[in-house]
C-alpha positions as CSV (number, residue, x, y, z in Angstrom):
1,M,88.2,66.7,101.9
2,N,86.7,69.7,103.8
3,R,88.8,72.7,102.9
4,H,88.7,75.0,105.9
5,I,91.7,77.3,105.2
6,A,91.2,80.5,103.4
7,L,93.9,83.0,102.3
8,G,93.4,86.6,102.9
9,A,95.3,89.4,101.0
10,D,95.2,93.1,101.8
11,I,96.3,95.3,98.9
12,G,97.7,98.6,100.1
13,G,99.0,101.5,98.2
14,S,102.6,100.2,98.2
15,H,102.4,96.7,99.7
16,I,100.6,93.4,99.9
17,S,99.9,91.6,103.2
18,C,98.8,88.0,103.1
19,A,98.0,85.2,105.6
20,A,96.1,82.0,106.0
21,I,93.0,82.0,108.1
22,D,91.2,79.0,109.6
23,L,87.5,79.4,108.8
24,L,86.5,77.1,111.5
25,T,88.2,78.9,114.3
26,G,88.3,82.4,112.9
27,K,92.0,82.6,113.7
28,I,95.0,83.8,111.6
29,L,97.7,81.3,111.3
30,K,100.4,83.7,112.4
31,E,103.3,81.6,111.0
32,T,101.9,82.3,107.5
33,L,101.9,86.1,107.7
34,T,103.7,87.4,104.7
35,G,104.3,90.8,103.1
36,R,105.9,92.4,100.1
37,E,106.7,95.9,99.0
38,V,105.1,96.8,95.7
39,N,106.0,99.6,93.3
40,N,102.5,100.8,92.4
41,Q,103.9,102.5,89.2
42,A,105.3,99.2,87.8
43,Q,103.9,97.4,84.9
44,A,100.9,95.2,85.5
45,S,102.8,91.9,85.0
46,V,105.4,93.0,87.6
47,I,102.7,93.9,90.2
48,I,100.8,90.7,89.6
49,A,104.0,88.6,89.9
50,I,104.8,90.2,93.3
51,W,101.2,89.6,94.6
52,A,101.4,86.0,93.4
53,D,104.8,85.5,95.0
54,A,103.4,86.6,98.4
55,V,100.4,84.3,98.0
56,S,102.6,81.4,97.0
57,E,104.7,81.8,100.1
58,V,101.6,81.6,102.3
59,M,100.3,78.6,100.5
60,S,103.7,76.8,101.0
61,R,103.2,77.0,104.7
62,V,99.8,75.2,104.9
63,P,98.5,71.9,103.5
64,R,97.6,72.7,99.9
65,D,94.6,70.4,99.8
66,E,93.0,72.2,102.8
67,V,93.1,75.6,101.0
68,K,89.7,76.7,99.7
69,G,90.8,79.8,97.9
70,I,91.8,83.4,98.4
71,G,90.0,86.7,99.1
72,F,91.5,90.0,98.2
73,A,90.8,93.3,100.0
74,M,91.1,95.7,97.1
75,P,91.0,99.5,96.8
76,G,88.6,100.9,94.2
77,P,87.4,101.6,91.6
78,F,87.2,97.9,91.0
79,D,84.7,95.4,89.6
80,Y,84.5,93.2,92.7
81,V,82.3,90.7,90.9
82,K,84.5,90.1,87.8
83,G,87.8,90.9,89.4
84,I,88.8,93.7,87.0
85,S,90.6,96.8,88.2
86,Y,89.4,100.3,87.1
87,I,91.9,102.4,89.1
88,K,93.0,105.5,87.4
89,G,93.8,109.1,88.1
90,V,95.2,108.4,91.6
91,S,98.9,107.7,90.8
92,K,98.8,104.1,92.0
93,Y,98.1,100.8,90.2
94,E,97.0,102.7,87.0
95,N,98.8,100.1,84.9
96,L,96.3,97.5,86.2
97,Y,93.4,99.4,84.5
98,G,91.2,96.9,82.7
99,V,93.3,93.9,83.8
100,N,91.3,90.8,84.9
101,I,93.1,90.1,88.2
102,T,91.3,86.8,88.7
103,E,92.8,85.4,85.5
104,A,96.2,87.0,86.0
105,I,96.6,85.6,89.6
106,S,95.3,82.2,88.5
107,N,97.8,81.9,85.8
108,C,100.7,83.0,88.0
109,L,99.7,80.5,90.8
110,N,98.8,77.7,88.4
111,V,95.9,76.7,90.6
112,P,93.1,74.3,89.6
113,Q,89.8,75.6,88.3
114,D,88.0,75.0,91.6
115,F,90.4,77.3,93.5
116,L,88.3,80.3,94.4
117,I,89.4,83.9,94.0
118,R,87.2,86.6,95.4
119,F,87.3,90.3,96.0
120,M,85.9,92.9,98.3
121,N,86.4,96.6,98.9
122,D,89.3,97.1,101.3
123,A,87.3,99.3,103.8
124,S,84.4,96.8,103.7
125,A,86.9,93.9,104.3
126,F,88.3,95.8,107.4
127,A,84.7,96.2,108.7
128,V,83.8,92.6,108.1
129,G,86.9,91.4,109.8
130,E,86.1,93.4,112.9
131,A,82.5,92.2,112.8
132,W,83.6,88.6,112.4
133,A,86.4,88.4,114.9
134,G,87.2,91.8,116.2
135,S,85.8,94.7,118.3
136,A,82.4,94.5,116.7
137,A,82.0,90.7,117.0
138,K,79.4,90.9,119.8
139,F,77.2,93.5,118.0
140,D,74.8,93.2,115.1
141,R,75.1,96.7,113.7
142,S,78.4,98.5,113.4
143,L,80.1,101.3,111.6
144,S,83.8,100.8,111.1
145,I,86.0,103.7,109.9
146,T,89.7,103.9,109.0
147,L,91.4,107.3,109.5
148,G,94.6,107.6,107.5
149,T,95.5,108.7,104.0
150,G,91.8,108.4,103.3
151,F,88.6,108.2,105.2
152,G,87.4,104.5,104.8
153,S,84.1,103.3,106.1
154,A,81.5,100.5,106.0
155,F,78.1,100.0,107.6
156,I,77.7,96.4,108.8
157,S,74.5,94.5,109.8
158,N,75.0,90.9,110.9
159,R,78.4,90.9,109.2
160,I,77.1,92.0,105.9
161,P,78.0,95.4,104.4
162,I,75.0,97.6,103.8
163,V,75.5,99.5,100.6
164,D,72.1,101.0,99.8
165,G,68.8,101.9,101.4
166,P,67.5,104.7,103.6
167,E,69.8,104.0,106.6
168,V,73.1,104.6,104.8
169,P,74.6,107.2,102.4
170,K,75.0,106.5,98.7
171,L,77.4,103.5,98.1
172,G,77.3,102.7,101.8
173,C,80.3,104.9,102.7
174,I,80.9,108.4,103.8
175,Y,84.1,109.6,102.3
176,H,82.4,111.4,99.4
177,I,79.8,113.3,101.4
178,P,80.1,117.1,100.9
179,Y,81.7,118.8,103.9
180,E,82.8,122.4,104.3
181,D,84.7,123.3,101.2
182,G,85.2,119.8,99.9
183,I,84.2,116.3,100.9
184,A,84.7,114.3,104.1
185,D,87.8,112.6,102.8
186,D,89.5,116.0,102.6
187,Y,89.0,116.7,106.3
188,F,89.0,113.4,108.2
189,S,92.4,112.2,106.9
190,T,96.1,112.9,107.1
191,R,95.8,115.6,104.4
192,W,93.7,117.8,106.7
193,F,96.3,117.6,109.6
194,M,99.2,118.4,107.3
195,R,97.3,121.2,105.5
196,R,96.0,122.8,108.7
197,Y,99.3,122.6,110.5
198,K,101.1,124.2,107.6
199,S,98.5,127.0,107.3
200,I,99.1,127.9,111.0
201,T,102.9,127.4,111.3
202,G,104.2,127.4,107.8
203,K,106.0,124.1,108.5
204,E,105.6,120.9,106.7
205,L,105.6,117.5,108.4
206,S,105.7,113.9,107.1
207,G,102.5,112.7,108.7
208,V,100.3,112.4,111.7
209,K,102.8,110.2,113.7
210,E,105.4,113.0,113.5
211,L,102.7,115.5,114.4
212,S,101.5,113.5,117.4
213,E,105.0,113.3,118.8
214,L,105.0,117.1,119.1
215,A,101.8,117.3,121.1
216,S,103.2,117.1,124.6
217,G,105.1,120.4,124.1
218,D,103.0,122.2,121.5
219,K,99.5,123.6,122.3
220,I,98.9,124.3,118.6
221,V,99.2,120.5,117.9
222,R,97.0,119.6,120.8
223,D,94.3,122.0,119.7
224,L,94.5,120.5,116.1
225,F,93.7,117.1,117.5
226,L,90.9,118.5,119.6
227,E,89.4,120.3,116.6
228,F,89.7,117.1,114.5
229,G,87.9,115.0,117.2
230,D,85.1,117.4,117.7
231,K,84.4,117.9,114.0
232,C,84.7,114.2,113.2
233,A,82.1,113.3,115.9
234,L,79.7,116.0,114.7
235,F,80.0,114.6,111.2
236,L,79.5,111.0,112.2
237,A,76.8,111.3,114.8
238,P,73.8,111.7,112.4
239,W,74.8,108.6,110.4
240,L,75.5,106.6,113.5
241,K,72.0,107.4,114.7
242,K,70.3,106.9,111.4
243,F,71.9,103.5,111.0
244,R,71.2,102.6,114.6
245,A,74.8,101.5,115.0
246,E,75.6,99.8,118.3
247,I,79.3,100.3,118.0
248,L,81.7,102.5,116.1
249,V,85.1,100.9,115.4
250,I,88.0,103.1,114.6
251,G,91.2,102.0,112.8
252,G,93.9,103.5,110.6
253,N,97.1,105.3,111.3
254,I,95.4,108.3,112.9
255,S,93.7,106.0,115.5
256,H,97.2,105.5,117.0
257,A,96.9,109.1,118.3
258,Y,93.4,108.5,119.7
259,K,94.5,109.6,123.2
260,L,94.9,113.1,121.8
261,F,91.3,113.4,120.5
262,G,89.3,110.5,121.9
263,N,87.8,112.3,124.9
264,V,86.5,115.2,123.0
265,F,85.3,112.9,120.2
266,E,83.3,110.7,122.6
267,E,82.0,113.8,124.6
268,R,80.7,115.3,121.3
269,L,78.9,112.1,120.4
270,K,77.1,112.1,123.7
271,K,76.2,115.8,123.3
272,E,74.6,114.8,120.0
273,N,72.6,112.1,121.7
274,C,74.6,109.3,120.0
275,I,74.9,106.5,122.5
276,C,76.7,103.8,120.5
277,E,79.9,102.4,122.0
278,V,83.2,103.4,120.6
279,A,86.2,101.1,120.3
280,L,89.6,101.1,118.6
281,S,90.2,98.3,116.2
282,E,91.1,95.1,117.9
283,L,92.5,93.4,114.9
284,K,94.3,96.5,113.5
285,E,96.3,95.5,110.3
286,D,94.8,92.0,110.5
287,A,91.2,93.2,110.1
288,A,91.2,93.4,106.3
289,L,93.0,90.0,106.0
290,M,90.2,88.5,108.2
291,G,87.5,90.2,106.2
292,S,88.9,89.2,102.8
293,A,89.4,85.6,103.9
294,Y,85.8,85.5,105.1
295,L,84.7,85.7,101.5
296,L,85.4,82.0,101.4
297,D,82.8,81.2,104.0
298,D,79.9,79.8,102.0
299,D,77.1,81.4,104.0
300,F,78.7,84.8,104.0
301,W,79.4,84.6,100.3
302,K,75.8,83.9,99.5
303,S,74.7,86.9,101.6
304,V,77.3,89.4,100.4
305,Q,77.2,88.8,96.7
306,H,74.4,91.3,96.1
307,A,76.4,94.1,97.7
308,L,79.6,93.6,95.7
309,P,78.5,95.5,92.5
310,F,77.8,98.6,94.6
311,M,81.2,98.8,96.5
């Protein structure tokens, strides 16, 4: 039988989201969307059991004999070829260090040997999802970024992440590039907003959502977003031009406040002679699910395997 259903799983810092995707239509089967909260400090066996439980629920909602396998969008450090976690020093999922996730999940699900389990970096999965079925679907070359607790990114050409070569930074991402007194991840993320707001006002806030809600009545907040937009565009413009990106796709929690910095962001790109289109993520939280499920597409899998060791 032609197995045309793939499961996609997005592993977040404190949750798992999972759904079934029809590889023929490129559509999420919405009735299968499932999520679980996860204690990222729990023992490995507990974390794996919760992940497996979410996957099992999704599988129970589709014909089992039509399921080809599952793709995971995983944060790094991770061996995306062998399926082994090397996360440490970041206060999440450290108990998974050295664990073969492929074997652990297979054992929990009790799936046959031909049930495929594949992995990809979470930022790359987001970008692939947008290139397959989202805002970048009509373009060959795209850069997708996620603005949130971190600064995720992936350069995509014909749906394939580009992880090396003269057109992209080392590792094919930009979070680690030196910027001002640190790296880009320190500035184009929630941490910058919280640190900057506190340095000006002495007040602490819970996140960018709370900050954005103050914008209408607080010029300090409005100016913060304008500063962020201008600096972010200045940082991105050289890489967008070097890669010859046709579109920049923006996702992540900070993108929900785009109206507060979008105009200055796009104006700065134009001033830097960067003419690519800019779009907010069309798929939002579903993008990584789509991208991870796309690992089960045979042609894509053949093309992306060479990139996995470098993610």
